[in-house]
All heavy atoms as a GROMACS GRO file, in nm:
protein
  631
    1MET      N    1   5.033  10.714   0.009
    1MET     CA    2   5.147  10.789  -0.040
    1MET      C    3   5.134  10.937  -0.006
    1MET      O    4   5.232  11.000   0.029
    1MET     CB    5   5.156  10.767  -0.190
    1MET     CG    6   5.290  10.770  -0.248
    1MET     SD    7   5.407  10.664  -0.164
    1MET     CE    8   5.546  10.700  -0.263
    2ALA      N    9   5.014  10.991  -0.012
    2ALA     CA   10   4.995  11.134   0.018
    2ALA      C   11   5.026  11.163   0.164
    2ALA      O   12   5.086  11.266   0.195
    2ALA     CB   13   4.853  11.176  -0.016
    3LEU      N   14   4.989  11.073   0.255
    3LEU     CA   15   5.017  11.092   0.396
    3LEU      C   16   5.167  11.093   0.422
    3LEU      O   17   5.219  11.177   0.494
    3LEU     CB   18   4.948  10.984   0.480
    3LEU     CG   19   4.974  10.989   0.630
    3LEU    CD1   20   4.928  11.121   0.689
    3LEU    CD2   21   4.903  10.875   0.698
    4ARG      N   22   5.236  11.001   0.361
    4ARG     CA   23   5.382  10.995   0.376
    4ARG      C   24   5.447  11.124   0.328
    4ARG      O   25   5.533  11.180   0.396
    4ARG     CB   26   5.436  10.875   0.299
    4ARG     CG   27   5.584  10.859   0.311
    4ARG     CD   28   5.632  10.737   0.238
    4ARG     NE   29   5.775  10.748   0.222
    4ARG     CZ   30   5.844  10.677   0.138
    4ARG    NH1   31   5.786  10.588   0.063
    4ARG    NH2   32   5.974  10.692   0.130
    5SER      N   33   5.406  11.174   0.214
    5SER     CA   34   5.461  11.299   0.161
    5SER      C   35   5.431  11.416   0.254
    5SER      O   36   5.517  11.501   0.278
    5SER     CB   37   5.403  11.329   0.023
    5SER     OG   38   5.445  11.232  -0.068
    6LEU      N   39   5.309  11.421   0.307
    6LEU     CA   40   5.272  11.527   0.399
    6LEU      C   41   5.358  11.522   0.525
    6LEU      O   42   5.405  11.626   0.573
    6LEU     CB   43   5.124  11.516   0.434
    6LEU     CG   44   5.066  11.626   0.521
    6LEU    CD1   45   5.083  11.762   0.456
    6LEU    CD2   46   4.919  11.600   0.547
    7LEU      N   47   5.382  11.404   0.578
    7LEU     CA   48   5.468  11.390   0.695
    7LEU      C   49   5.611  11.436   0.663
    7LEU      O   50   5.671  11.512   0.739
    7LEU     CB   51   5.470  11.246   0.744
    7LEU     CG   52   5.349  11.199   0.822
    7LEU    CD1   53   5.354  11.048   0.844
    7LEU    CD2   54   5.336  11.272   0.954
    8GLU      N   55   5.664  11.389   0.552
    8GLU     CA   56   5.801  11.426   0.515
    8GLU      C   57   5.817  11.577   0.499
    8GLU      O   58   5.919  11.633   0.538
    8GLU     CB   59   5.843  11.355   0.386
    8GLU     CG   60   5.867  11.207   0.407
    8GLU     CD   61   5.901  11.132   0.280
    8GLU    OE1   62   5.885  11.189   0.169
    8GLU    OE2   63   5.943  11.016   0.291
    9GLU      N   64   5.716  11.642   0.444
    9GLU     CA   65   5.723  11.787   0.424
    9GLU      C   66   5.706  11.863   0.555
    9GLU      O   67   5.770  11.967   0.575
    9GLU     CB   68   5.615  11.832   0.325
    9GLU     CG   69   5.640  11.787   0.184
    9GLU     CD   70   5.524  11.819   0.091
    9GLU    OE1   71   5.435  11.898   0.129
    9GLU    OE2   72   5.523  11.764  -0.020
   10SER      N   73   5.623  11.815   0.644
   10SER     CA   74   5.592  11.891   0.765
   10SER      C   75   5.690  11.866   0.881
   10SER      O   76   5.703  11.951   0.970
   10SER     CB   77   5.450  11.864   0.811
   10SER     OG   78   5.433  11.729   0.846
   11LEU      N   79   5.760  11.755   0.883
   11LEU     CA   80   5.849  11.725   0.996
   11LEU      C   81   5.956  11.832   1.020
   11LEU      O   82   5.974  11.874   1.134
   11LEU     CB   83   5.914  11.587   0.978
   11LEU     CG   84   5.826  11.467   1.006
   11LEU    CD1   85   5.900  11.338   0.971
   11LEU    CD2   86   5.777  11.464   1.148
   12PRO      N   87   6.026  11.879   0.917
   12PRO     CA   88   6.132  11.977   0.945
   12PRO      C   89   6.082  12.109   1.007
   12PRO      O   90   6.157  12.176   1.076
   12PRO     CB   91   6.193  12.003   0.807
   12PRO     CG   92   6.158  11.885   0.725
   12PRO     CD   93   6.024  11.839   0.777
   13GLU      N   94   5.957  12.143   0.984
   13GLU     CA   95   5.905  12.272   1.029
   13GLU      C   96   5.818  12.263   1.154
   13GLU      O   97   5.769  12.365   1.201
   13GLU     CB   98   5.822  12.334   0.917
   13GLU     CG   99   5.900  12.352   0.789
   13GLU     CD  100   5.812  12.380   0.670
   13GLU    OE1  101   5.688  12.380   0.685
   13GLU    OE2  102   5.866  12.401   0.562
   14SER      N  103   5.800  12.144   1.208
   14SER     CA  104   5.698  12.129   1.312
   14SER      C  105   5.751  12.081   1.447
   14SER      O  106   5.674  12.046   1.534
   14SER     CB  107   5.592  12.030   1.262
   14SER     OG  108   5.652  11.903   1.235
   15LEU      N  109   5.881  12.082   1.466
   15LEU     CA  110   5.942  12.034   1.590
   15LEU      C  111   5.900  12.119   1.709
   15LEU      O  112   5.905  12.242   1.703
   15LEU     CB  113   6.095  12.037   1.577
   15LEU     CG  114   6.172  11.993   1.701
   15LEU    CD1  115   6.153  11.845   1.727
   15LEU    CD2  116   6.319  12.025   1.683
   16PHE      N  117   5.855  12.054   1.816
   16PHE     CA  118   5.823  12.128   1.938
   16PHE      C  119   5.889  12.071   2.062
   16PHE      O  120   5.877  12.128   2.170
   16PHE     CB  121   5.671  12.141   1.958
   16PHE     CG  122   5.601  12.013   1.990
   16PHE    CD1  123   5.592  11.967   2.121
   16PHE    CD2  124   5.540  11.939   1.890
   16PHE    CE1  125   5.526  11.850   2.151
   16PHE    CE2  126   5.473  11.822   1.919
   16PHE     CZ  127   5.466  11.777   2.050
   17GLY      N  128   5.959  11.959   2.051
   17GLY     CA  129   6.026  11.905   2.167
   17GLY      C  130   6.109  11.782   2.134
   17GLY      O  131   6.093  11.721   2.029
   18ASN      N  132   6.198  11.748   2.226
   18ASN     CA  133   6.283  11.630   2.214
   18ASN      C  134   6.282  11.554   2.346
   18ASN      O  135   6.277  11.615   2.452
   18ASN     CB  136   6.427  11.669   2.180
   18ASN     CG  137   6.441  11.720   2.040
   18ASN    OD1  138   6.420  11.648   1.945
   18ASN    ND2  139   6.476  11.847   2.027
   19THR      N  140   6.288  11.422   2.335
   19THR     CA  141   6.303  11.336   2.452
   19THR      C  142   6.419  11.242   2.423
   19THR      O  143   6.487  11.256   2.320
   19THR     CB  144   6.173  11.259   2.482
   19THR    OG1  145   6.136  11.183   2.366
   19THR    CG2  146   6.060  11.352   2.521
   20ASP      N  147   6.441  11.144   2.508
   20ASP     CA  148   6.556  11.054   2.492
   20ASP      C  149   6.561  10.984   2.356
   20ASP      O  150   6.667  10.973   2.296
   20ASP     CB  151   6.557  10.948   2.602
   20ASP     CG  152   6.590  11.005   2.738
   20ASP    OD1  153   6.645  11.117   2.744
   20ASP    OD2  154   6.560  10.939   2.838
   21ARG      N  155   6.447  10.938   2.308
   21ARG     CA  156   6.446  10.858   2.185
   21ARG      C  157   6.360  10.914   2.072
   21ARG      O  158   6.347  10.851   1.968
   21ARG     CB  159   6.400  10.715   2.216
   21ARG     CG  160   6.500  10.639   2.297
   21ARG     CD  161   6.447  10.502   2.332
   21ARG     NE  162   6.483  10.480   2.471
   21ARG     CZ  163   6.398  10.457   2.569
   21ARG    NH1  164   6.272  10.447   2.547
   21ARG    NH2  165   6.441  10.441   2.692
   22PHE      N  166   6.299  11.031   2.093
   22PHE     CA  167   6.209  11.086   1.992
   22PHE      C  168   6.226  11.236   1.978
   22PHE      O  169   6.260  11.306   2.074
   22PHE     CB  170   6.062  11.061   2.031
   22PHE     CG  171   6.025  10.916   2.040
   22PHE    CD1  172   6.029  10.849   2.161
   22PHE    CD2  173   5.987  10.846   1.926
   22PHE    CE1  174   5.995  10.715   2.171
   22PHE    CE2  175   5.953  10.712   1.936
   22PHE     CZ  176   5.956  10.646   2.057
   23SER      N  177   6.199  11.284   1.857
   23SER     CA  178   6.173  11.427   1.839
   23SER      C  179   6.023  11.436   1.812
   23SER      O  180   5.966  11.351   1.743
   23SER     CB  181   6.256  11.487   1.726
   23SER     OG  182   6.224  11.430   1.601
   24TRP      N  183   5.960  11.540   1.867
   24TRP     CA  184   5.814  11.552   1.865
   24TRP      C  185   5.773  11.664   1.772
   24TRP      O  186   5.828  11.774   1.776
   24TRP     CB  187   5.764  11.577   2.007
   24TRP     CG  188   5.790  11.459   2.094
   24TRP    CD1  189   5.901  11.435   2.169
   24TRP    CD2  190   5.705  11.346   2.111
   24TRP    NE1  191   5.891  11.314   2.231
   24TRP    CE2  192   5.771  11.257   2.198
   24TRP    CE3  193   5.580  11.311   2.061
   24TRP    CZ2  194   5.716  11.136   2.237
   24TRP    CZ3  195   5.525  11.190   2.100
   24TRP    CH2  196   5.592  11.104   2.187
   25HIS      N  197   5.672  11.634   1.687
   25HIS     CA  198   5.631  11.726   1.582
   25HIS      C  199   5.478  11.739   1.579
   25HIS      O  200   5.408  11.639   1.588
   25HIS     CB  201   5.679  11.675   1.446
   25HIS     CG  202   5.826  11.650   1.442
   25HIS    ND1  203   5.913  11.742   1.390
   25HIS    CD2  204   5.902  11.546   1.485
   25HIS    CE1  205   6.037  11.695   1.399
   25HIS    NE2  206   6.031  11.576   1.457
   26ALA      N  207   5.431  11.862   1.565
   26ALA     CA  208   5.288  11.887   1.548
   26ALA      C  209   5.263  11.902   1.398
   26ALA      O  210   5.295  12.004   1.339
   26ALA     CB  211   5.246  12.013   1.622
   27THR      N  212   5.211  11.797   1.336
   27THR     CA  213   5.189  11.797   1.191
   27THR      C  214   5.042  11.819   1.160
   27THR      O  215   4.958  11.807   1.249
   27THR     CB  216   5.235  11.663   1.130
   27THR    OG1  217   5.140  11.561   1.164
   27THR    CG2  218   5.375  11.625   1.175
   28PRO      N  219   5.008  11.846   1.036
   28PRO     CA  220   4.868  11.864   0.998
   28PRO      C  221   4.782  11.740   1.020
   28PRO      O  222   4.660  11.749   1.026
   28PRO     CB  223   4.874  11.899   0.849
   28PRO     CG  224   5.011  11.951   0.827
   28PRO     CD  225   5.099  11.879   0.926
   29VAL      N  226   4.844  11.623   1.032
   29VAL     CA  227   4.768  11.499   1.049
   29VAL      C  228   4.775  11.442   1.190
   29VAL      O  229   4.716  11.338   1.218
   29VAL     CB  230   4.812  11.392   0.946
   29VAL    CG1  231   4.770  11.433   0.807
   29VAL    CG2  232   4.961  11.366   0.954
   30GLY      N  233   4.846  11.506   1.280
   30GLY     CA  234   4.854  11.461   1.418
   30GLY      C  235   4.991  11.483   1.477
   30GLY      O  236   5.077  11.545   1.416
   31ILE      N  237   5.010  11.430   1.596
   31ILE     CA  238   5.139  11.440   1.664
   31ILE      C  239   5.228  11.327   1.612
   31ILE      O  240   5.190  11.210   1.615
   31ILE     CB  241   5.123  11.426   1.817
   31ILE    CG1  242   5.034  11.537   1.872
   31ILE    CG2  243   5.259  11.425   1.886
   31ILE    CD1  244   5.088  11.677   1.854
   32ALA      N  245   5.345  11.364   1.565
   32ALA     CA  246   5.439  11.266   1.512
   32ALA      C  247   5.559  11.255   1.605
   32ALA      O  248   5.618  11.356   1.643
   32ALA     CB  249   5.485  11.307   1.372
   33ALA      N  250   5.594  11.133   1.640
   33ALA     CA  251   5.713  11.105   1.719
   33ALA      C  252   5.814  11.040   1.626
   33ALA      O  253   5.795  10.927   1.582
   33ALA     CB  254   5.679  11.013   1.835
   34LEU      N  255   5.918  11.114   1.593
   34LEU     CA  256   6.023  11.064   1.503
   34LEU      C  257   6.130  10.996   1.587
   34LEU      O  258   6.188  11.057   1.677
   34LEU     CB  259   6.083  11.179   1.424
   34LEU     CG  260   6.200  11.147   1.331
   34LEU    CD1  261   6.159  11.047   1.224
   34LEU    CD2  262   6.255  11.275   1.270
   35TRP      N  263   6.156  10.869   1.561
   35TRP     CA  264   6.254  10.791   1.636
   35TRP      C  265   6.392  10.850   1.615
   35TRP      O  266   6.436  10.870   1.502
   35TRP     CB  267   6.251  10.646   1.589
   35TRP     CG  268   6.351  10.559   1.656
   35TRP    CD1  269   6.470  10.517   1.604
   35TRP    CD2  270   6.342  10.501   1.787
   35TRP    NE1  271   6.535  10.437   1.695
   35TRP    CE2  272   6.460  10.426   1.808
   35TRP    CE3  273   6.247  10.507   1.888
   35TRP    CZ2  274   6.484  10.357   1.926
   35TRP    CZ3  275   6.271  10.438   2.006
   35TRP    CH2  276   6.388  10.364   2.024
   36THR      N  277   6.462  10.877   1.724
   36THR     CA  278   6.599  10.930   1.716
   36THR      C  279   6.698  10.838   1.787
   36THR      O  280   6.816  10.871   1.797
   36THR     CB  281   6.608  11.071   1.777
   36THR    OG1  282   6.566  11.067   1.913
   36THR    CG2  283   6.524  11.170   1.698
   37GLY      N  284   6.650  10.726   1.838
   37GLY     CA  285   6.737  10.630   1.906
   37GLY      C  286   6.839  10.573   1.809
   37GLY      O  287   6.823  10.580   1.686
   38THR      N  288   6.945  10.515   1.863
   38THR     CA  289   7.052  10.464   1.778
   38THR      C  290   7.018  10.334   1.707
   38THR      O  291   7.061  10.312   1.595
   38THR     CB  292   7.181  10.444   1.862
   38THR    OG1  293   7.151  10.360   1.972
   38THR    CG2  294   7.235  10.577   1.911
   39VAL      N  295   6.938  10.249   1.771
   39VAL     CA  296   6.901  10.121   1.710
   39VAL      C  297   6.751  10.123   1.681
   39VAL      O  298   6.670  10.144   1.771
   39VAL     CB  299   6.934  10.004   1.806
   39VAL    CG1  300   6.889   9.872   1.747
   39VAL    CG2  301   7.082  10.002   1.838
   40VAL      N  302   6.717  10.103   1.554
   40VAL     CA  303   6.575  10.103   1.516
   40VAL      C  304   6.510   9.976   1.572
   40VAL      O  305   6.562   9.866   1.551
   40VAL     CB  306   6.560  10.109   1.363
   40VAL    CG1  307   6.413  10.103   1.323
   40VAL    CG2  308   6.625  10.235   1.308
   41PRO      N  309   6.400   9.991   1.644
   41PRO     CA  310   6.334   9.874   1.704
   41PRO      C  311   6.271   9.784   1.598
   41PRO      O  312   6.239   9.827   1.488
   41PRO     CB  313   6.228   9.936   1.794
   41PRO     CG  314   6.202  10.071   1.737
   41PRO     CD  315   6.330  10.115   1.672
   42THR      N  316   6.253   9.657   1.634
   42THR     CA  317   6.193   9.561   1.540
   42THR      C  318   6.042   9.578   1.530
   42THR      O  319   5.982   9.537   1.431
   42THR     CB  320   6.225   9.416   1.582
   42THR    OG1  321   6.181   9.396   1.716
   42THR    CG2  322   6.374   9.390   1.572
   43SER      N  323   5.980   9.635   1.633
   43SER     CA  324   5.837   9.665   1.628
   43SER      C  325   5.819   9.810   1.674
   43SER      O  326   5.902   9.862   1.749
   43SER     CB  327   5.756   9.568   1.713
   43SER     OG  328   5.795   9.578   1.848
   44PRO      N  329   5.713   9.876   1.630
   44PRO     CA  330   5.693  10.017   1.666
   44PRO      C  331   5.691  10.036   1.818
   44PRO      O  332   5.613   9.970   1.888
   44PRO     CB  333   5.559  10.052   1.604
   44PRO     CG  334   5.540   9.952   1.495
   44PRO     CD  335   5.606   9.827   1.544
   45PRO      N  336   5.773  10.125   1.871
   45PRO     CA  337   5.785  10.144   2.016
   45PRO      C  338   5.678  10.238   2.073
   45PRO      O  339   5.709  10.342   2.133
   45PRO     CB  340   5.926  10.201   2.031
   45PRO     CG  341   5.945  10.279   1.906
   45PRO     CD  342   5.874  10.202   1.799
   46PHE      N  343   5.552  10.202   2.057
   46PHE     CA  344   5.444  10.289   2.102
   46PHE      C  345   5.447  10.313   2.253
   46PHE      O  346   5.423  10.424   2.299
   46PHE     CB  347   5.308  10.234   2.061
   46PHE     CG  348   5.281  10.248   1.914
   46PHE    CD1  349   5.273  10.136   1.833
   46PHE    CD2  350   5.263  10.373   1.857
   46PHE    CE1  351   5.247  10.149   1.697
   46PHE    CE2  352   5.238  10.386   1.721
   46PHE     CZ  353   5.230  10.274   1.641
   47GLU      N  354   5.477  10.211   2.331
   47GLU     CA  355   5.478  10.227   2.477
   47GLU      C  356   5.586  10.326   2.520
   47GLU      O  357   5.566  10.408   2.609
   47GLU     CB  358   5.494  10.093   2.547
   47GLU     CG  359   5.374  10.001   2.530
   47GLU     CD  360   5.243  10.065   2.575
   47GLU    OE1  361   5.238  10.127   2.682
   47GLU    OE2  362   5.144  10.052   2.499
   48GLN      N  363   5.703  10.318   2.458
   48GLN     CA  364   5.810  10.414   2.488
   48GLN      C  365   5.766  10.555   2.452
   48GLN      O  366   5.794  10.650   2.525
   48GLN     CB  367   5.937  10.378   2.413
   48GLN     CG  368   6.004  10.253   2.463
   48GLN     CD  369   6.122  10.213   2.377
   48GLN    OE1  370   6.120  10.234   2.255
   48GLN    NE2  371   6.222  10.155   2.438
   49ALA      N  372   5.700  10.570   2.340
   49ALA     CA  373   5.654  10.702   2.297
   49ALA      C  374   5.550  10.757   2.394
   49ALA      O  375   5.552  10.876   2.426
   49ALA     CB  376   5.596  10.695   2.156
   50LEU      N  377   5.459  10.673   2.441
   50LEU     CA  378   5.359  10.719   2.538
   50LEU      C  379   5.425  10.771   2.664
   50LEU      O  380   5.387  10.876   2.717
   50LEU     CB  381   5.262  10.606   2.572
   50LEU     CG  382   5.166  10.563   2.462
   50LEU    CD1  383   5.086  10.441   2.506
   50LEU    CD2  384   5.074  10.675   2.422
   51GLU      N  385   5.526  10.699   2.713
   51GLU     CA  386   5.597  10.741   2.834
   51GLU      C  387   5.675  10.870   2.811
   51GLU      O  388   5.669  10.963   2.890
   51GLU     CB  389   5.690  10.631   2.884
   51GLU     CG  390   5.618  10.517   2.949
   51GLU     CD  391   5.533  10.560   3.067
   51GLU    OE1  392   5.583  10.634   3.154
   51GLU    OE2  393   5.415  10.521   3.071
   52GLU      N  394   5.751  10.875   2.703
   52GLU     CA  395   5.833  10.993   2.676
   52GLU      C  396   5.747  11.114   2.639
   52GLU      O  397   5.785  11.228   2.663
   52GLU     CB  398   5.935  10.964   2.566
   52GLU     CG  399   6.043  10.869   2.614
   52GLU     CD  400   6.159  10.854   2.519
   52GLU    OE1  401   6.187  10.948   2.442
   52GLU    OE2  402   6.223  10.748   2.522
   53GLY      N  403   5.631  11.090   2.580
   53GLY     CA  404   5.541  11.200   2.546
   53GLY      C  405   5.499  11.278   2.669
   53GLY      O  406   5.478  11.400   2.663
   54LYS      N  407   5.488  11.211   2.781
   54LYS     CA  408   5.450  11.278   2.906
   54LYS      C  409   5.552  11.386   2.944
   54LYS      O  410   5.515  11.487   3.002
   54LYS     CB  411   5.435  11.177   3.019
   54LYS     CG  412   5.317  11.084   3.000
   54LYS     CD  413   5.313  10.979   3.109
   54LYS     CE  414   5.205  10.877   3.082
   54LYS     NZ  415   5.208  10.768   3.181
   55THR      N  416   5.678  11.364   2.911
   55THR     CA  417   5.780  11.462   2.948
   55THR      C  418   5.772  11.591   2.866
   55THR      O  419   5.829  11.691   2.905
   55THR     CB  420   5.923  11.402   2.937
   55THR    OG1  421   5.951  11.373   2.801
   55THR    CG2  422   5.938  11.279   3.023
   56VAL      N  423   5.701  11.586   2.754
   56VAL     CA  424   5.679  11.708   2.675
   56VAL      C  425   5.533  11.754   2.687
   56VAL      O  426   5.484  11.833   2.606
   56VAL     CB  427   5.720  11.692   2.527
   56VAL    CG1  428   5.870  11.681   2.512
   56VAL    CG2  429   5.649  11.576   2.460
   57GLY      N  430   5.464  11.701   2.790
   57GLY     CA  431   5.328  11.746   2.820
   57GLY      C  432   5.217  11.683   2.738
   57GLY      O  433   5.110  11.742   2.724
   58LEU      N  434   5.240  11.564   2.686
   58LEU     CA  435   5.140  11.498   2.603
   58LEU      C  436   5.085  11.372   2.669
   58LEU      O  437   5.161  11.289   2.718
   58LEU     CB  438   5.200  11.457   2.468
   58LEU     CG  439   5.252  11.568   2.380
   58LEU    CD1  440   5.327  11.508   2.261
   58LEU    CD2  441   5.139  11.658   2.334
   59ASP      N  442   4.953  11.358   2.668
   59ASP     CA  443   4.889  11.233   2.707
   59ASP      C  444   4.828  11.176   2.579
   59ASP      O  445   4.722  11.219   2.535
   59ASP     CB  446   4.782  11.255   2.813
   59ASP     CG  447   4.711  11.125   2.851
   59ASP    OD1  448   4.750  11.017   2.800
   59ASP    OD2  449   4.616  11.132   2.930
   60LEU      N  450   4.897  11.082   2.521
   60LEU     CA  451   4.856  11.026   2.393
   60LEU      C  452   4.788  10.890   2.407
   60LEU      O  453   4.762  10.822   2.309
   60LEU     CB  454   4.979  11.011   2.302
   60LEU     CG  455   5.053  11.142   2.273
   60LEU    CD1  456   5.189  11.113   2.210
   60LEU    CD2  457   4.970  11.231   2.184
   61SER      N  458   4.756  10.853   2.529
   61SER     CA  459   4.705  10.719   2.556
   61SER      C  460   4.572  10.688   2.488
   61SER      O  461   4.541  10.572   2.464
   61SER     CB  462   4.693  10.697   2.707
   61SER     OG  463   4.603  10.790   2.764
   62ARG      N  464   4.493  10.788   2.457
   62ARG     CA  465   4.362  10.762   2.394
   62ARG      C  466   4.359  10.790   2.245
   62ARG      O  467   4.254  10.781   2.181
   62ARG     CB  468   4.256  10.847   2.463
   62ARG     CG  469   4.238  10.807   2.607
   62ARG     CD  470   4.131  10.886   2.672
   62ARG     NE  471   4.122  10.849   2.812
   62ARG     CZ  472   4.013  10.849   2.881
   62ARG    NH1  473   3.900  10.888   2.827
   62ARG    NH2  474   4.014  10.813   3.007
   63GLU      N  475   4.473  10.824   2.192
   63GLU     CA  476   4.480  10.858   2.049
   63GLU      C  477   4.495  10.732   1.963
   63GLU      O  478   4.548  10.631   2.008
   63GLU     CB  479   4.599  10.950   2.023
   63GLU     CG  480   4.595  11.081   2.099
   63GLU     CD  481   4.476  11.168   2.064
   63GLU    OE1  482   4.442  11.178   1.945
   63GLU    OE2  483   4.417  11.226   2.156
   64GLU      N  484   4.449  10.741   1.840
   64GLU     CA  485   4.474  10.636   1.742
   64GLU      C  486   4.623  10.635   1.712
   64GLU      O  487   4.688  10.739   1.718
   64GLU     CB  488   4.395  10.662   1.613
   64GLU     CG  489   4.246  10.662   1.632
   64GLU     CD  490   4.192  10.524   1.662
   64GLU    OE1  491   4.244  10.425   1.606
   64GLU    OE2  492   4.098  10.514   1.744
   65ARG      N  493   4.677  10.519   1.677
   65ARG     CA  494   4.821  10.506   1.654
   65ARG      C  495   4.847  10.437   1.522
   65ARG      O  496   4.780  10.341   1.485
   65ARG     CB  497   4.885  10.421   1.763
   65ARG     CG  498   4.857  10.467   1.900
   65ARG     CD  499   4.900  10.362   1.999
   65ARG     NE  500   4.850  10.397   2.132
   65ARG     CZ  501   4.859  10.321   2.236
   65ARG    NH1  502   4.914  10.202   2.226
   65ARG    NH2  503   4.812  10.361   2.352
   66GLU      N  504   4.948  10.486   1.454
   66GLU     CA  505   4.997  10.418   1.334
   66GLU      C  506   5.144  10.453   1.317
   66GLU      O  507   5.193  10.546   1.381
   66GLU     CB  508   4.915  10.456   1.210
   66GLU     CG  509   4.903  10.603   1.182
   66GLU     CD  510   4.806  10.632   1.070
   66GLU    OE1  511   4.685  10.641   1.098
   66GLU    OE2  512   4.852  10.647   0.955
   67PHE      N  513   5.212  10.379   1.234
   67PHE     CA  514   5.353  10.408   1.211
   67PHE      C  515   5.381  10.415   1.062
   67PHE      O  516   5.310  10.354   0.981
   67PHE     CB  517   5.444  10.306   1.280
   67PHE     CG  518   5.434  10.167   1.224
   67PHE    CD1  519   5.525  10.124   1.129
   67PHE    CD2  520   5.335  10.080   1.267
   67PHE    CE1  521   5.516   9.995   1.077
   67PHE    CE2  522   5.326   9.951   1.217
   67PHE     CZ  523   5.418   9.909   1.122
   68HIS      N  524   5.484  10.492   1.029
   68HIS     CA  525   5.522  10.512   0.889
   68HIS      C  526   5.674  10.520   0.880
   68HIS      O  527   5.738  10.575   0.969
   68HIS     CB  528   5.462  10.642   0.834
   68HIS     CG  529   5.314  10.643   0.839
   68HIS    ND1  530   5.237  10.588   0.740
   68HIS    CD2  531   5.228  10.689   0.933
   68HIS    CE1  532   5.108  10.602   0.772
   68HIS    NE2  533   5.101  10.662   0.889
   69GLN      N  534   5.728  10.468   0.772
   69GLN     CA  535   5.870  10.484   0.742
   69GLN      C  536   5.880  10.595   0.638
   69GLN      O  537   5.824  10.584   0.530
   69GLN     CB  538   5.930  10.354   0.689
   69GLN     CG  539   6.078  10.359   0.669
   69GLN     CD  540   6.154  10.372   0.799
   69GLN    OE1  541   6.123  10.308   0.898
   69GLN    NE2  542   6.256  10.456   0.800
   70VAL      N  543   5.947  10.704   0.674
   70VAL     CA  544   5.964  10.817   0.584
   70VAL      C  545   6.114  10.841   0.566
   70VAL      O  546   6.196  10.773   0.628
   70VAL     CB  547   5.893  10.944   0.638
   70VAL    CG1  548   5.743  10.922   0.648
   70VAL    CG2  549   5.950  10.987   0.772
   71ARG      N  550   6.149  10.937   0.480
   71ARG     CA  551   6.292  10.966   0.455
   71ARG      C  552   6.368  10.993   0.585
   71ARG      O  553   6.482  10.953   0.600
   71ARG     CB  554   6.306  11.090   0.366
   71ARG     CG  555   6.286  11.069   0.222
   71ARG     CD  556   6.330  11.190   0.141
   71ARG     NE  557   6.297  11.318   0.201
   71ARG     CZ  558   6.197  11.397   0.166
   71ARG    NH1  559   6.118  11.362   0.068
   71ARG    NH2  560   6.177  11.512   0.226
   72GLN      N  561   6.304  11.062   0.678
   72GLN     CA  562   6.370  11.100   0.802
   72GLN      C  563   6.383  10.983   0.901
   72GLN      O  564   6.456  10.992   0.998
   72GLN     CB  565   6.294  11.215   0.870
   72GLN     CG  566   6.297  11.343   0.790
   72GLN     CD  567   6.177  11.359   0.699
   72GLN    OE1  568   6.120  11.262   0.650
   72GLN    NE2  569   6.138  11.482   0.674
   73GLY      N  570   6.308  10.876   0.880
   73GLY     CA  571   6.315  10.760   0.968
   73GLY      C  572   6.177  10.709   1.007
   73GLY      O  573   6.077  10.738   0.943
   74LEU      N  574   6.173  10.636   1.118
   74LEU     CA  575   6.049  10.578   1.169
   74LEU      C  576   5.967  10.685   1.240
   74LEU      O  577   6.017  10.753   1.330
   74LEU     CB  578   6.081  10.464   1.266
   74LEU     CG  579   5.961  10.400   1.338
   74LEU    CD1  580   5.869  10.330   1.238
   74LEU    CD2  581   6.010  10.304   1.445
   75VAL      N  582   5.842  10.698   1.201
   75VAL     CA  583   5.752  10.796   1.262
   75VAL      C  584   5.633  10.722   1.324
   75VAL      O  585   5.569  10.640   1.258
   75VAL     CB  586   5.698  10.898   1.158
   75VAL    CG1  587   5.589  10.984   1.218
   75VAL    CG2  588   5.811  10.983   1.106
   76LEU      N  589   5.607  10.751   1.450
   76LEU     CA  590   5.486  10.703   1.516
   76LEU      C  591   5.389  10.820   1.512
   76LEU      O  592   5.421  10.929   1.558
   76LEU     CB  593   5.514  10.663   1.660
   76LEU     CG  594   5.625  10.560   1.679
   76LEU    CD1  595   5.639  10.526   1.826
   76LEU    CD2  596   5.600  10.436   1.598
   77LEU      N  597   5.272  10.797   1.457
   77LEU     CA  598   5.173  10.903   1.441
   77LEU      C  599   5.057  10.879   1.536
   77LEU      O  600   5.001  10.769   1.541
   77LEU     CB  601   5.124  10.905   1.296
   77LEU     CG  602   5.027  11.014   1.259
   77LEU    CD1  603   5.088  11.153   1.275
   77LEU    CD2  604   4.979  10.995   1.114
   78PHE      N  605   5.023  10.982   1.610
   78PHE     CA  606   4.910  10.978   1.705
   78PHE      C  607   4.807  11.080   1.658
   78PHE      O  608   4.841  11.196   1.635
   78PHE     CB  609   4.959  11.014   1.846
   78PHE     CG  610   5.057  10.915   1.901
   78PHE    CD1  611   5.193  10.929   1.878
   78PHE    CD2  612   5.013  10.808   1.977
   78PHE    CE1  613   5.284  10.840   1.929
   78PHE    CE2  614   5.104  10.716   2.029
   78PHE     CZ  615   5.240  10.731   2.004
   79HIS      N  616   4.682  11.035   1.644
   79HIS     CA  617   4.576  11.126   1.597
   79HIS      C  618   4.442  11.081   1.651
   79HIS      O  619   4.424  10.968   1.696
   79HIS     CB  620   4.574  11.132   1.444
   79HIS     CG  621   4.554  10.996   1.381
   79HIS    ND1  622   4.430  10.945   1.354
   79HIS    CD2  623   4.643  10.902   1.340
   79HIS    CE1  624   4.443  10.826   1.299
   79HIS    NE2  625   4.571  10.798   1.290
   80SER      N  626   4.345  11.172   1.646
   80SER     CA  627   4.208  11.142   1.693
   80SER      C  628   4.123  11.092   1.579
   80SER      O  629   4.144  11.119   1.466
   80SER     CB  630   4.143  11.266   1.749
   80SER     OG  631   4.215  11.311   1.860
   0.00000   0.00000   0.00000
């Protein structure tokens, strides 16, 4: 619950880029990719995030991955 609250609080202030389906945020717990696509996927779209992350200068391929549903929507979290 604390992680979810931290993400919800930090997302509005941490935006550093946008791609086709994600807004990208540097949060205290890692890089967060907030889904902005029109249709929410049935499974976390990690592969799409890895590809789109490259367009904002991120190589997230070696990072740990998890997903969370927060007030703002689906968040894919990448951290070491």
